[in-house]
C-alpha positions in Angstrom: -1.1 -16.8 15.0 -2.7 -16.5 11.7 0.7 -15.6 10.1 2.5 -18.6 11.7 -0.5 -21.2 10.4 -0.3 -19.3 6.9 3.5 -20.1 6.7 2.9 -23.6 8.2 0.7 -24.3 5.2 3.3 -23.0 2.8 6.1 -24.9 4.3 4.2 -28.4 3.2 3.9 -27.1 -0.4 6.3 -28.9 -2.4 6.3 -26.2 -5.2 7.3 -23.8 -2.5 10.1 -25.7 -0.7 13.2 -24.1 -2.0 11.7 -20.7 -1.3 11.1 -21.7 2.1 14.3 -22.8 2.7 15.6 -19.6 1.5 12.9 -17.8 3.4 14.1 -19.7 6.6 17.9 -19.3 5.8 17.4 -15.6 6.2 15.1 -15.5 9.0 17.4 -17.7 11.0 20.5 -15.5 10.5 18.3 -12.3 11.3 17.3 -14.2 14.4 20.8 -14.8 15.5 22.1 -11.3 15.0 19.0 -9.8 16.6 19.5 -12.3 19.7 23.2 -11.3 20.1 22.4 -7.7 19.8 19.6 -7.8 22.2 22.0 -9.4 24.6 24.5 -6.8 24.5 22.4 -3.8 24.1 18.8 -4.4 24.3 16.7 -4.0 21.5 14.5 -1.2 20.0 12.7 -0.7 16.6 15.9 1.3 15.4 18.0 -1.6 16.4 16.5 -4.0 14.6 16.2 -1.8 11.4 20.0 -1.4 11.9 20.3 -5.3 11.9 18.6 -5.7 9.2 20.3 -3.3 6.9 23.6 -4.5 8.2 22.9 -8.1 7.2 21.3 -7.0 4.0 24.6 -5.5 3.0 27.0 -8.1 4.2 24.5 -11.3 2.9 26.5 -13.5 1.0 25.0 -14.5 -2.5 25.7 -18.1 -2.1 24.1 -18.6 0.8 20.9 -18.9 -0.9 19.6 -21.5 -3.3 18.8 -20.7 -6.8 15.2 -21.1 -7.4 13.0 -21.3 -10.5 11.0 -18.5 -11.4 7.6 -18.7 -10.1 4.8 -18.4 -12.6 1.3 -17.7 -11.9 -1.8 -17.9 -13.8 -4.5 -15.5 -13.7 -8.1 -16.8 -14.3 -10.6 -14.2 -14.7 -13.7 -14.8 -12.9 -17.0 -14.8 -14.7 -18.9 -11.6 -14.2 -15.9 -9.8 -12.6 -17.2 -6.2 -13.6 -19.6 -6.9 -10.7 -16.5 -6.5 -8.4 -14.2 -4.1 -10.5 -16.5 -1.2 -11.9 -17.9 -0.5 -8.2 -14.5 -0.9 -6.9 -12.7 1.4 -9.8 -15.1 4.1 -9.4 -14.4 4.2 -5.6 -11.1 4.8 -6.1 -11.9 7.5 -8.4 -14.3 9.2 -6.5 -12.1 9.0 -3.1 -8.6 9.7 -4.6 -9.8 12.3 -7.5 -9.4 16.1 -6.9 -12.4 16.5 -9.1 -15.5 17.6 -7.1 -18.3 14.9 -7.0 -21.9 15.5 -6.1 -22.4 12.6 -3.7 -26.3 13.2 -3.7 -26.2 12.5 -7.7 -24.0 9.5 -7.5 -25.5 5.6 -7.8 -23.3 2.6 -8.1 -25.2 -0.4 -9.2 
């Protein structure tokens, strides 16, 4: 339900309308093929994967609208180090092959 609500908000966003149309075109085609396969053979995880692979291989390039390149702007939060420094050290601690004496580690 959350994904559906998230998607519905994006559908109404005018800056994403062309992208949404392409997503709906692909989903419509996949749904159509899956319904046909389900009626004929039933459906399984492997069957869904096969349909997706088949559609991707046969997809005509002219069925999607050419869309402008999306541009994003990164705005750094004030005092972002309060999040990033502990986060980075947590990653280093959990992913490193070095031994860390946890009784001597203090993150502030």
